[in-house]
PASEBA-1860 file (N, C-alpha, C; in nm, 3 decimals):
! residues 100
1> MVLRLHPD> 15.786/14.601/22.293/15.795/14.727/22.261/15.724/14.778/22.145 ~ 15.652/14.886/22.167/15.564/14.856/21.941/15.608/15.038/21.983 ~ 15.659/15.042/21.885/15.656/15.216/21.848/15.571/15.223/21.734 ~ 15.547/15.405/21.679/15.470/15.433/21.636/15.553/15.621/21.571 ~ 15.543/15.671/21.442/15.611/15.711/21.358/15.547/15.825/21.477 ~ 15.655/15.960/21.515/15.607/16.036/21.649/15.543/16.111/21.525 ~ 15.414/16.263/21.536/15.314/16.262/21.506/15.440/16.367/21.378 ~ 15.570/16.461/21.398/15.556/16.500/21.301/15.619/16.470/21.200
9> VSITDAET> 15.588/16.310/21.201/15.705/16.272/21.051/15.651/16.174/20.963 ~ 15.647/16.204/20.851/15.579/16.079/20.739/15.671/16.005/20.665 ~ 15.647/15.892/20.632/15.679/15.771/20.518/15.652/15.851/20.373 ~ 15.767/15.820/20.350/15.742/15.868/20.140/15.829/15.724/20.087 ~ 15.747/15.658/20.112/15.818/15.542/20.012/15.843/15.562/19.898 ~ 15.893/15.434/19.817/15.979/15.461/19.694/15.799/15.529/19.543 ~ 15.675/15.437/19.579/15.618/15.400/19.525/15.492/15.427/19.588 ~ 15.411/15.562/19.498/15.259/15.581/19.521/15.181/15.499/19.584
17> DTDADTRT> 15.124/15.373/19.503/15.048/15.303/19.616/15.050/15.296/19.712 ~ 14.958/15.293/19.839/14.960/15.240/19.966/14.916/15.125/19.953 ~ 14.884/15.024/19.840/14.871/14.900/19.920/14.968/14.836/19.932 ~ 14.927/14.747/20.060/15.062/14.690/20.143/15.130/14.657/20.101 ~ 15.072/14.516/19.979/15.232/14.373/19.927/15.313/14.478/19.805 ~ 15.265/14.604/19.748/15.320/14.681/19.674/15.387/14.747/19.761 ~ 15.349/14.819/19.862/15.479/14.913/19.977/15.549/14.852/20.010 ~ 15.539/14.679/20.067/15.677/14.599/20.088/15.739/14.623/19.992
25> HADARHGI> 15.683/14.540/19.858/15.780/14.528/19.759/15.869/14.644/19.743 ~ 15.794/14.759/19.690/15.881/14.928/19.711/16.011/14.864/19.777 ~ 15.950/14.857/19.927/16.035/14.909/20.049/16.209/14.841/19.981 ~ 16.170/14.696/19.997/16.257/14.612/19.983/16.377/14.645/19.854 ~ 16.311/14.705/19.713/16.352/14.736/19.619/16.428/14.881/19.664 ~ 16.407/14.999/19.712/16.434/15.082/19.700/16.448/15.126/19.831 ~ 16.428/15.102/19.998/16.423/15.184/20.087/16.267/15.269/20.105 ~ 16.299/15.347/20.189/16.183/15.494/20.248/16.272/15.600/20.264
33> VLLNERTG> 16.195/15.706/20.286/16.265/15.806/20.393/16.142/15.920/20.440 ~ 16.202/15.915/20.554/16.113/15.932/20.639/16.170/16.135/20.613 ~ 16.058/16.193/20.720/16.067/16.358/20.718/16.008/16.370/20.786 ~ 16.100/16.466/20.900/16.032/16.537/20.978/15.966/16.654/20.977 ~ 15.865/16.616/20.936/15.791/16.859/20.884/15.836/16.911/20.941 ~ 15.845/16.926/21.108/15.932/16.996/21.175/16.022/17.062/21.168 ~ 16.074/17.001/21.115/16.327/17.077/21.147/16.248/17.082/20.959 ~ 16.223/16.953/20.874/16.253/16.980/20.741/16.383/16.837/20.634
41> GYWQLNAT> 16.391/16.781/20.815/16.505/16.696/20.795/16.436/16.575/20.787 ~ 16.553/16.462/20.674/16.477/16.326/20.632/16.599/16.247/20.672 ~ 16.573/16.172/20.652/16.666/16.014/20.622/16.590/15.908/20.552 ~ 16.731/15.828/20.535/16.678/15.800/20.411/16.755/15.582/20.441 ~ 16.654/15.520/20.474/16.641/15.383/20.512/16.664/15.295/20.420 ~ 16.789/15.201/20.411/16.789/15.139/20.293/16.606/15.026/20.275 ~ 16.625/14.940/20.210/16.578/14.759/20.241/16.557/14.729/20.360 ~ 16.645/14.703/20.456/16.669/14.615/20.530/16.623/14.715/20.639
49> GAFVLRRL> 16.639/14.866/20.654/16.577/14.974/20.762/16.454/14.998/20.722 ~ 16.410/14.953/20.578/16.226/14.927/20.549/16.194/14.854/20.651 ~ 16.232/14.752/20.563/16.134/14.647/20.627/16.194/14.633/20.803 ~ 16.239/14.667/20.893/16.314/14.702/21.057/16.169/14.746/21.113 ~ 16.122/14.916/20.993/16.062/14.991/21.054/15.957/14.968/21.012 ~ 15.917/14.928/20.941/15.741/14.856/20.871/15.719/14.743/20.977 ~ 15.791/14.635/20.995/15.810/14.529/21.182/15.796/14.610/21.246 ~ 15.823/14.712/21.290/15.805/14.767/21.411/15.685/14.874/21.463
57> LDGHEASD> 15.627/14.930/21.328/15.555/15.013/21.318/15.393/14.921/21.355 ~ 15.406/14.757/21.274/15.330/14.693/21.249/15.335/14.602/21.440 ~ 15.414/14.687/21.466/15.361/14.539/21.618/15.449/14.477/21.698 ~ 15.497/14.392/21.588/15.633/14.365/21.601/15.744/14.349/21.660 ~ 15.817/14.237/21.745/15.890/14.223/21.864/16.027/14.259/21.828 ~ 16.149/14.326/21.813/16.255/14.365/21.775/16.353/14.215/21.713 ~ 16.342/14.110/21.844/16.366/14.007/21.876/16.341/13.909/21.764 ~ 16.165/13.930/21.739/16.113/13.850/21.624/16.145/13.927/21.442
65> IASQLAER> 16.223/14.024/21.420/16.249/14.089/21.363/16.403/13.998/21.313 ~ 16.450/14.086/21.397/16.642/14.034/21.397/16.647/13.834/21.330 ~ 16.497/13.770/21.432/16.515/13.581/21.399/16.510/13.665/21.248 ~ 16.408/13.725/21.183/16.386/13.665/21.047/16.525/13.752/20.972 ~ 16.487/13.870/20.988/16.634/13.857/20.902/16.794/13.730/20.867 ~ 16.776/13.712/21.040/16.918/13.614/21.063/16.925/13.507/20.966 ~ 16.753/13.452/20.974/16.769/13.345/20.907/16.699/13.382/20.764 ~ 16.694/13.471/20.704/16.645/13.508/20.561/16.830/13.551/20.479
73> HQADPEQV> 16.863/13.598/20.513/16.960/13.661/20.516/17.127/13.495/20.596 ~ 17.071/13.446/20.625/17.170/13.330/20.710/17.280/13.388/20.749 ~ 17.231/13.425/20.888/17.354/13.555/20.921/17.358/13.559/21.067 ~ 17.494/13.556/21.207/17.435/13.519/21.316/17.372/13.624/21.416 ~ 17.280/13.553/21.458/17.202/13.583/21.498/17.165/13.704/21.603 ~ 17.273/13.690/21.649/17.321/13.785/21.788/17.342/13.910/21.788 ~ 17.420/13.890/21.579/17.528/14.009/21.526/17.368/14.126/21.470 ~ 17.313/14.031/21.432/17.148/14.126/21.403/17.091/14.136/21.542
81> GRDVAAVV> 17.035/14.117/21.606/16.987/14.121/21.695/17.057/14.253/21.837 ~ 17.214/14.274/21.798/17.250/14.462/21.809/17.243/14.521/21.705 ~ 17.199/14.433/21.570/17.183/14.535/21.465/17.003/14.663/21.451 ~ 16.969/14.529/21.518/16.809/14.614/21.478/16.828/14.667/21.600 ~ 16.925/14.657/21.739/16.823/14.764/21.851/16.899/14.825/21.788 ~ 17.060/14.873/21.725/17.078/15.019/21.673/16.956/15.110/21.612 ~ 16.982/14.985/21.512/16.883/15.097/21.440/16.764/15.177/21.501 ~ 16.653/15.082/21.574/16.572/15.169/21.722/16.677/15.233/21.771
89> ERLRDAQL> 16.777/15.272/21.821/16.772/15.302/21.879/16.900/15.488/21.817 ~ 16.905/15.447/21.708/16.890/15.574/21.584/16.822/15.646/21.552 ~ 16.667/15.559/21.547/16.568/15.575/21.497/16.473/15.671/21.619 ~ 16.487/15.627/21.724/16.469/15.692/21.887/16.502/15.840/21.907 ~ 16.684/15.810/21.924/16.774/15.914/21.934/16.688/16.066/21.776 ~ 16.689/15.972/21.715/16.685/16.126/21.563/16.511/16.187/21.570 ~ 16.416/16.100/21.696/16.282/16.110/21.728/16.224/16.195/21.630 ~ 16.267/16.026/21.504/16.152/15.962/21.405/16.034/15.884/21.513
97> VQDR> 16.038/15.818/21.578/15.957/15.695/21.637/15.976/15.766/21.752 ~ 15.847/15.717/21.854/15.790/15.675/22.041/15.791/15.549/22.021 ~ 15.765/15.607/22.128/15.692/15.400/22.203/15.569/15.476/22.220 ~ 15.460/15.411/22.173/15.303/15.406/22.200/15.263/15.402/22.280
END
């Protein structure tokens, strides 16, 4: 599953620096905000949601992301897999992301 942002959606980082290391660090502390420029609606993702979205947009599989999170947080891999799938479903339902 390779996703991209919907063309009408932009991401606002916690910090304006576009350096990938800085951006990832900002996401980890603050999360991110997605703005649908067509509707004016916005969605805030916490640090974990931001991590999931960034990894998906970088081309990583949801199952790999879930494995990383489960290991990092010493959590049940099956539950984390369901949680990541739910994040993807919500992003799609809100028309924030689409398949490439």
